[in-house]
Every structure is written in C-alpha cells, then in structure tokens.
C-alpha positions as CSV (number, residue, x, y, z in Angstrom):
1,M,-17.8,-2.0,-7.6
2,S,-17.3,-2.2,-3.9
3,A,-15.5,0.8,-2.4
4,A,-12.9,-1.6,-0.9
5,L,-12.0,-3.2,-4.2
6,D,-12.1,0.2,-6.0
7,L,-9.6,1.6,-3.4
8,Q,-7.3,-1.4,-3.7
9,D,-7.3,-1.1,-7.5
10,L,-6.5,2.6,-7.1
11,I,-3.6,2.0,-4.7
12,L,-2.2,-0.8,-6.9
13,N,-2.5,1.3,-10.2
14,T,-1.1,4.4,-8.5
15,L,2.0,2.6,-7.1
16,T,2.7,0.6,-10.2
17,A,2.5,3.7,-12.4
18,D,5.4,5.3,-10.5
19,A,8.6,4.6,-12.5
20,A,10.9,5.5,-9.6
21,L,9.1,3.1,-7.3
22,M,9.1,0.3,-9.8
23,T,12.9,0.5,-10.2
24,M,13.2,-0.3,-6.5
25,I,10.8,-3.3,-6.4
26,N,9.8,-6.2,-8.6
27,G,6.0,-5.7,-8.1
28,V,3.0,-4.8,-6.0
29,W,1.0,-7.9,-5.3
30,D,-2.3,-8.9,-3.6
31,Q,-0.9,-12.4,-3.4
32,P,2.8,-12.5,-4.4
33,P,3.9,-15.2,-6.7
34,A,6.4,-17.8,-5.4
35,A,9.2,-16.2,-7.5
36,A,8.8,-12.9,-5.5
37,T,8.7,-14.5,-2.1
38,S,11.7,-16.8,-2.7
39,F,14.0,-13.8,-2.9
40,A,16.2,-15.6,-5.5
41,D,17.8,-12.3,-6.2
42,P,19.3,-11.1,-2.8
43,K,18.4,-7.5,-3.7
44,A,14.8,-8.4,-4.6
45,A,12.0,-6.4,-2.9
46,Y,8.3,-6.1,-3.3
47,I,5.1,-4.6,-1.8
48,S,2.1,-6.7,-0.9
49,F,-1.4,-6.0,0.4
50,G,-2.0,-6.9,4.0
51,P,-5.1,-6.6,6.2
52,H,-7.9,-4.2,5.3
53,D,-10.3,-2.7,7.9
54,Y,-13.5,-0.7,7.3
55,A,-15.3,1.7,9.7
56,E,-18.6,3.3,8.9
57,D,-18.5,7.1,8.9
58,D,-22.0,8.1,7.7
59,D,-22.9,11.7,8.4
60,E,-26.2,13.6,7.7
61,G,-27.4,11.2,5.0
62,I,-24.0,10.8,3.3
63,V,-22.9,7.1,3.2
64,S,-19.2,7.0,3.8
65,G,-16.5,4.9,5.4
66,I,-12.9,4.9,6.5
67,H,-10.9,2.2,4.8
68,T,-7.5,1.3,6.3
69,F,-5.1,-0.8,4.2
70,Q,-1.8,-2.3,5.3
71,L,0.9,-2.4,2.7
72,D,3.9,-4.5,3.5
73,V,7.3,-3.8,2.1
74,W,9.7,-6.8,1.9
75,S,13.4,-6.6,1.2
76,R,16.4,-8.8,1.6
77,T,18.9,-6.1,0.9
78,V,21.3,-5.9,3.9
79,G,20.0,-3.5,6.5
80,F,17.0,-1.2,6.4
81,P,18.0,1.5,3.8
82,A,16.4,-0.2,0.8
83,C,13.2,-1.0,2.8
84,K,13.0,2.6,4.1
85,Q,13.6,4.1,0.6
86,I,10.7,2.0,-0.8
87,G,8.4,2.9,2.1
88,D,9.3,6.6,1.8
89,R,8.6,6.5,-1.9
90,A,5.2,4.7,-1.4
91,K,4.2,7.3,1.2
92,A,5.2,10.2,-1.1
93,I,3.1,8.7,-3.9
94,L,-0.1,8.1,-1.8
95,H,-0.1,10.7,1.1
96,E,-2.7,13.4,0.4
97,A,-2.6,12.6,-3.3
98,N,-5.2,14.0,-5.6
99,L,-6.6,10.7,-6.8
100,S,-10.0,9.6,-8.1
101,L,-11.8,6.3,-7.9
102,S,-12.9,4.7,-11.2
103,T,-16.5,4.1,-10.2
104,E,-19.4,5.9,-8.6
105,N,-17.5,5.9,-5.2
106,A,-15.8,9.2,-4.3
107,L,-12.4,9.4,-2.7
108,V,-12.6,12.3,-0.2
109,E,-9.1,11.9,1.3
110,I,-6.2,9.4,1.3
111,R,-3.4,9.6,3.9
112,V,-0.4,7.6,5.1
113,P,-0.5,8.2,8.9
114,S,2.2,5.8,9.7
115,V,5.1,3.7,8.4
116,R,7.0,1.2,10.6
117,Y,10.1,-0.9,9.9
118,M,11.3,-4.0,11.6
119,R,13.4,-7.1,11.1
120,D,11.4,-10.2,10.3
121,P,11.8,-13.3,12.6
122,D,14.1,-14.9,9.9
123,G,16.7,-12.3,10.8
124,T,17.3,-11.5,7.2
125,T,14.2,-9.9,5.8
126,S,13.5,-6.2,6.3
127,H,9.8,-5.5,6.7
128,G,8.0,-2.2,6.3
129,I,4.4,-1.7,7.3
130,I,2.7,1.2,5.6
131,T,-0.8,2.2,6.9
132,V,-3.0,3.9,4.3
133,T,-6.3,5.4,5.3
134,A,-9.0,6.7,2.9
135,L,-12.4,8.3,3.4
136,I,-14.7,7.2,0.7
137,E,-18.3,8.4,0.0
138,E,-20.5,5.8,-1.5
139,P,-23.7,6.2,-3.6
C-alpha cells in the first residue's frame, strides 16, 4: 500500500476510534455524503480530508518522505466553540501519538503543527483547518 493511503487510513481509523470525538461529530470523511454537508441538523459537525502534500526526505539510503494532510472541521453551531473543541480533540488524538502503520511503511513521527479557525464565506459555517505532518520510512 502506498505510504499516503496507509497514512490516510491510519488518521481516519485513529480519529473514528475516539469515542469522545465521535460524540462531537457525525463522521470523518474523505468525500462527505450530501447528508453531512447539508447541515440538516443545525448542530451538525464533521471532519473531512483536504489537500495532501508530499516532500521527499531520503537520508543515507533510507527512503522516506514528509506527508502533510489538511483536515477540515466543519460546524454550524453558533460561534467557534464547537469547532475549536473538535479541533482541539483531533489535535490531542494525533499530535505525537504512538501509532503504527498497517503495512511495511514505518511511521517515524506524526505531529499537528498548526490549527486555524475561520468563518466560511457563507457567514454561518465555522471552519477549522488542522495540519497533520508525518515522517514515513518506506521499504
């Protein structure tokens, strides 16, 4: 399995396994279903995968790369508190966590170096942007 897909699966499985996070959101999605994005429930919130970048980081014969994922938090609860609680929980789950990839790839380190919050252009949706970086050694 590619390191990028392996890491995305790890992030997805790690976030959805956290009971506290899952009480705050209605899912973690690569491509959210229409029901999630419609915000039929005014308190609905979810996390989706955004852009992914890769930078080669080979060193002395070790094949490795730095993967950067953007996770987006979406909430229609009034104000930023719910969005910030979700972002804080996701950061606590992932930042410097002792996790392992399921294939021959090796996770050296996973970090959450930044989290940003903003109002979306619709004026109603709170949007959090969580940056997750991971150093992965490949076979």
